N, C-alpha and C positions, 0 to 999 in steps of 0.2 A: 442939125440933128436929122433931118429927113433924109440926106444920104446915107447915114449910119442906119437908119431904120430900114431903108431899102436893100442895103447890103445884108442886114440880119435877115430880112424876109427871103432873100435869094439863098442864103446859106441853109435856111430851114427847108426850103422847097428842093434844094438840090444837095443833099448830104454828101460828104465825101465817101469814098469806099474805104473800108477799114477791115482788117482781119477778123472774121467772126469766130475763129476758132481761139479759145483761151488757153494757151500754153501754161499758164500758172494755175489753171483750175485743177481740183482733185479729180482722179480718174473715176469714171462711173463704174467700172468693173474690177480694176486691178491695179495696184501699185506693187512693184516687186524689183529684185536686184537679180541680175545674172552675171555670172563670171564665166569667162572662156572656159570651155570644157563642161559647161553646165548639164546636169542629168535631172529629169529625164529630158532628152531631146527628142522631139520638140517640146517646147513649153506651150501649153494649151490652155485657152481661155475661151469659154462659150459666152455668147452675148446676143443681144438683139442689135442688129446693125441699122444705121441710117439716122435720120434726124430731119429737122425742119429747115436746116440752114444750107443754101446752096454754096458748095465750095467756091472760093475766088481767092487763091493764094499764088504766089510766084510759080508759074509754069503749070498751074493745075486749076481748071475752070469747069470741072464737071463733077457730079454726084452731090448727094445730100448727107450731112453729118449733123451730130450734135454740137453745141457750143463747147462743152467739156470733153476732154480726151477719153477714150474707152479705156485706155490703158497708158500708164507711165511707167517707165522702167528704167533703171539705171544699169548701164552696161560697163563691165570692167573686163576688157579684152586684152589680147596681146596685139602687137603690131600688125599681125597678119590674120587676125580674127575676122572671118567673114560672117554676116548675119543675113539670113533669109527671113523676111517678115511676109506672111501670106495669109490668105483667108480661104476657107472652104465653106461653100453654101450652095444651096440648089437654086438660089436666086442670083441676080446680077449685083455683085457687089464691087466696090472699090475702096482703095486703101490710101490714107493720108498720114505722112510721118513728118514730124518735125524733129530733126537731128540735133545733137549737142551744140552745134556751130550756128544754129539758127537756119540751116538749109532745109527746104521743104521737098519732100518727095511724094510722088503719088503714082498710082497704077490703077488700071481697070482690068484688064484681061490676060496678063501675061502668064499666069500660071496655067490655066485650062478651063474649059467649060464656065466662062465668065467670072472666073476667080483671079484676084490680083496677086502679084508678087513683087515685093521690093527687094533687090539684091543689094547689099553693101559689102563689096569685096574686102575692104579693110575697114571695119566699122570703128569708128572713134570712141573713145571712152566717153561717158557722161549720160546725161539724161535724154530719153527719147519719149515723145509724146505721140500716141497712136490713135488715129480715128478710123473706125470701120464703117464706111458709108455704103449707100446704095446708089446705083446709077439713076433710078427713079426716085419718086418721093416715098414709096411705101417703105415700111420697117419689115425686116426679115431676120430669120434666125441665122446666125452664123458662127463659125469657129475660127478664131485668129490663133495661128502658131508662129513661133519664133524658133528658129533652128540654126545651127552651125553647119548643118548639112543640107546640100542642094535638093530640094524636093523634086526636081525635074530629072534627075539622073537616075 
């Protein structure tokens, strides 16, 4: 029994890393559906960005978010429907998205002025979970937008 006790004590002292974002959680700000050609374009959601959880998912190890997504949306597009998911804020924000196939996407400053942009050239149909985070630990005011039109053109 002593070896088992030692293993249990080690496991408690060094927990394994797990995804801290809960893709099954209800969205904090909005659950909605979008169909290719949606209007108005962009779809806009105001929120407070950030959270207490340091992001650590596949390919993304920066920023702070909440456990629950800020938005969950179901997308019904055509085979060539692009989606642009981006954030506008006067503070440094980041974006974390879990796509319908379980792929994680994240960005920090691709839009401009410390704002993130995730481009999905041919967005898959299905459920998208979106977290709007901050690069630092502070919570900030932000606006998330989803569009089929490129915001940088």
